[in-house]
C-alpha positions, 0 to 999 in steps of 0.5 A, a space after each residue: 452773229 459772231 459779236 466777238 469779231 466786232 469787238 476785236 476789230 472795231 476800228 477796222 469796221 469803222 475804217 471801212 467807211 473812210 476807205 470806201 467813202 464814195 460808197 458810204 455817201 451813196 448809201 446815205 443818199 439812198 436813205 435820204 431819198 427813201 425818207 423824203 419828205 419825212 422829218 426824222 423824229 423820235 427815232 431809234 436805230 437797231 444795230 447802230 455800230 460805230 454810229 456813222 448813220 446814227 450821227 448823220 440822221 440825228 437819230 435819238 437812240 442807238 442800240 447795239 450789243 457792243 458797248 465798245 462802239 459807244 466807248 470809242 465813238 460816243 460823240 456820234 450818239 445822243 443816247 446809246 443802249 446795250 441791248 439785243 434787237 430781239 428784246 428791245 427794252 422799250 414799251 409798246 408804241 414808243 418810237 415814230 421811226 426805227 432804222 435798221 441799216 445793214 443789220 438783218 444780214 448779221 441776225 439769226 432770228 430776223 423775224 423776232 427782231 421784226 416783231 419787236 420793231 413793230 411792237 415799239 413803233 407807234 401806229 402809222 409810224 415808219 420802219 426804215 430798213 437798208 440791206 445788202 441785196 443778194 440778187 445784185 451783182 455786188 451781192 453775188 460778189 460778196 457771196 463768192 468772196 465772203 470768207 476773205 472778209 472778217 465781217 461779211 463771212 458771217 453775213 446772210 444776205 436776202 433778196 428784196 422780195 424776201 425782205 418785203 415779204 418778211 417785213 409785211 408779214 408782221 404788220 408793215 406796208 411797203 411804201 418806197 425804195 431806193 438803190 445804189 452800188 451797181 458796180 464794184 467798190 473801187 469806183 472813183 465817183 459816187 455811185 448813182 442812186 435810183 428808185 427801186 430795188 431790182 439791181 442795186 447792191 444796197 437797198 433802202 426801203 420805207 415801210 409804214 406800220 398799219 396794224 
């Protein structure tokens, strides 16, 4: 991942959530659905960025490589740690929830991160992962125009099948999924959220640590 672009264009990154507010709301709704009825507690978000999701879900600890996110948006965080997702600075069996929201598409060593996520989560705890679906119409549109976007040109998208296989490989069990963004980003209304992971551009999944 090219961290430099996130440092140089930090406000542009955060402004996306204002520019596409309806999309952001639909993403929040999809994650809320996949969490239901579980109360978020003892939680960590890896790749928290400017804290839009960290703040909304009242996640206890946010981790990112970029200190400037905290300097600019510190009011959105309870605790912020500068660290690499491949080497999480926590003991084994520390957290009950771990969130990764549109983060894996910017990672080169995804499997290393997933093993770390498994390590720091307690037994019978939950891994919430949200990602941009390569096989969706939205994903295909991103791939066709990714060089035009300062951030997405560095992204590597995955299919839902690939994500499930990668996450279950390290010791999680798939439990639920919800999806949204079925058309383009210029929608004037909030996109619907539907159960499943077959068509949406944004997919939220819940896995449980079983081994």
